[in-house]
C-alpha positions as CSV (number, residue, x, y, z in Angstrom):
1,M,112.4,47.2,116.7
2,R,111.2,50.8,116.3
3,V,110.0,51.7,112.9
4,A,109.0,55.1,111.4
5,I,106.6,55.2,108.5
6,A,106.3,58.4,106.4
7,G,102.8,58.4,105.0
8,A,99.7,57.3,106.9
9,G,97.4,56.6,104.0
10,A,96.0,53.1,103.5
11,V,99.4,51.6,102.7
12,G,101.2,53.2,105.7
13,R,98.5,52.2,108.1
14,S,98.4,48.7,106.8
15,I,102.2,48.3,107.2
16,A,101.9,49.8,110.7
17,A,99.2,47.4,111.8
18,E,101.3,44.4,110.6
19,L,104.4,45.7,112.4
20,I,102.4,46.3,115.6
21,D,101.0,42.8,115.4
22,G,104.6,41.6,115.2
23,R,105.3,43.5,118.5
24,H,107.3,46.3,116.9
25,Q,107.0,50.0,118.0
26,V,105.7,52.2,115.2
27,M,105.6,55.9,114.5
28,L,103.5,57.2,111.7
29,I,104.3,60.6,110.1
30,E,101.6,62.2,108.1
31,R,101.6,65.7,106.5
32,E,97.9,65.8,105.5
33,A,95.5,66.6,108.3
34,D,92.7,64.6,106.6
35,Q,94.9,61.5,106.7
36,F,95.9,62.1,110.3
37,E,93.7,59.5,112.0
38,P,95.3,58.1,115.2
39,Q,92.2,56.2,116.0
40,T,92.9,53.9,113.0
41,V,96.2,52.6,114.5
42,E,95.9,53.5,118.1
43,Q,99.1,51.6,119.2
44,A,101.3,53.8,116.9
45,D,102.8,57.1,117.8
46,W,101.5,59.7,115.4
47,V,103.2,62.9,114.1
48,L,101.5,65.5,112.1
49,G,104.1,67.1,109.7
50,D,106.0,66.8,106.5
51,A,108.6,63.9,106.7
52,C,110.6,65.8,104.0
53,E,111.3,68.5,106.6
54,V,114.4,67.8,108.7
55,S,113.0,69.7,111.6
56,I,109.9,67.4,111.7
57,L,112.1,64.4,111.6
58,E,114.3,65.7,114.4
59,E,111.3,66.6,116.6
60,S,109.8,63.2,116.0
61,G,112.8,61.4,117.4
62,I,113.4,59.5,114.1
63,E,117.0,59.0,115.1
64,Q,115.8,56.4,117.6
65,C,114.2,54.3,114.9
66,D,115.9,51.3,113.5
67,V,114.0,51.4,110.2
68,V,112.3,54.2,108.2
69,I,109.7,53.3,105.6
70,A,108.7,55.9,103.0
71,A,105.1,55.1,102.0
72,T,103.8,58.5,101.0
73,G,102.4,57.6,97.5
74,D,104.8,60.2,96.0
75,D,108.0,58.7,94.6
76,K,110.0,61.9,94.8
77,A,108.9,62.5,98.4
78,N,109.8,58.9,99.2
79,L,113.2,59.4,97.7
80,V,113.8,62.5,99.9
81,V,112.7,60.6,103.0
82,S,114.8,57.5,102.2
83,Q,118.1,59.4,101.8
84,P,120.3,58.6,104.8
85,E,121.7,61.5,106.7
86,D,125.1,59.8,107.0
87,P,126.8,57.5,104.4
88,L,125.6,53.9,104.6
89,E,127.8,51.6,106.6
90,P,128.7,48.1,105.7
91,G,125.6,45.9,106.4
92,D,123.2,48.8,106.0
93,E,120.5,48.5,103.4
94,L,118.4,51.0,101.5
95,L,115.4,49.7,99.7
96,F,113.4,51.9,97.4
97,V,110.4,50.8,95.4
98,A,109.2,53.2,92.8
99,T,105.6,53.3,91.7
100,S,106.0,55.4,88.6
101,D,108.2,56.2,85.7
102,V,110.7,58.2,87.8
103,E,112.6,55.0,88.6
104,P,115.4,55.6,86.1
105,E,115.9,59.1,87.6
106,I,116.0,57.7,91.1
107,R,118.5,55.0,90.1
108,T,120.7,57.7,88.6
109,A,120.4,59.9,91.7
110,L,121.3,57.0,93.9
111,G,124.2,56.0,91.7
112,Y,122.8,52.7,90.5
């Protein structure tokens, strides 16, 4: 399985390492140059750019990924990243875990 992770901080890198140990292909997308540390997860593909920008996602080849994980540490950015381009199909799943008090706003925006 090919997995894209938006956010290469401690959480994103930890998830990436676990996925790589499970023999998955991983791409990390990080917008902050000081968090862009390919040597920390050498087996991952790394992209320096904002995962909220469609052009960055297209250039990264995200459409080839089976799963996208938004782990930026910013709930609103994670919501943007996690929005599917096309309507969800039967069997598709969208999981969003909020870390702050924006969860009610997010649920309303997603129609839950």
